[in-house]
C-alpha positions, 0 to 999 in steps of 0.5 A: 617642721621638716621630715626626711623619710628614708635617711640613708646616705643621701638622706643623711647628707641632706640632714647634715646639710640642713643642720649646717644651714642653721636648722635646729635638730628640733626642726627636723624629723628623720625616719629609718627602716632599722632601729639601729640606724635610727639610734645612730641618727639620734646620737649623731645629729640630735634629731628625733626619729619617728615612723613614716606616718607620724612624720607625714602627720606633723611635718609641713615639708616632707623630703622623700629620700628612699630608694626609687624601688621603695617609693611606691610602698612609702607613698601608700603608707603615708598617703592617708596622712598627707593633706594638700597643704604639705610640700612634698620634695621627692629626691629619688632618682627616676621618680616623677612628680606625677608618680608621687601625685597619683599615689598621694591622691590629693592635689599636693605640691610636689617638687622633684629634686636631684642632688649629689653627695658633695652636699656633705661639704656644702658643694652640692649640685641640686636640680629641681622641677615643679609638679602639677600643683607646685608654684613659685612659692614651693620652688622658692621654699625648696631652693631655700633648703638647698642653696646653703649647701650648694648650687641650685638650678631649676630645670624642666622635669623632662630633663631630670633623668639626664641631670640624674645621670650627669650631676647626680652620678657625676661625683662617681665619674670624677672619683673614677678618673682620679683613681685612674690618674693615681694608678698612672702616677704609681705606674710611673714610679710616684708614691701613692700619697704623692700621686693622690696629692698632685691629682687632687690639687690639679683637679680642684684647681682646674675645677675652680678655674673652670667655674671662675674664669668663665672660659669654655672648657675647650679654651682652657684645655687648648691653653695647656695643649702646646703643639707637639707637647706632652699634653697633646700626646696624652689627648691623642691617646685618650681619643685613640681609646675613645674615652669621650665616646665611652663617657657619652655611652656611660652617662646615657646608660646611667639615664636609662638605668634611672628610668628602669629603677623608677618603672620597676 
């Protein structure tokens, strides 16, 4: 039995991914803070909604998907009901495995996970790290839950905050870029729908090309960048506006904010 505690946007994305991966609604429990939210989950997915404490008592795998600032209160609530044979998967940005272990008070295996919203379309990027009491078996169990809905990468926990900023928040940067490119198309006289179609397909094609060609992005970019051509003129303008430096600073800020959320 798997329980998702805190079935908000990311929790719901995980829930829908599990069901698409072959889990039956009867195999999954969900918790929600508001009754109307719980009712919506029951009606949409056919899962049973329970309290946090009941989920902790009966599920052998607990996925903690609450907001970082709500994690301490959740752990205090469920700690009396979590024995050492549970697998606890923490999906909250910035929350360390040590934070979870300390508050549960038992030598429970904890795996830290950061996924992202493309899990809704089975294209998630999920990164996982083992806590002090989690072994190979627990990492494999976590991977088995996440592999059907995307790619899974094991990383040291010291890299989790960076991964949260890079891939956890990554889709938002992508959508921001698409929005800007569509606006540029409109500025140049394109209808919005046509501009969106062109930008979307261009980026999808480029992403698949990057993934499947095995080429470094610099090589792929240079292949489009003819001497004295249109692309180099655009690249020069991006460099003049320090777009690369802005991305570096933005992702660093996201990492720092994740740490702040976890500490306060």
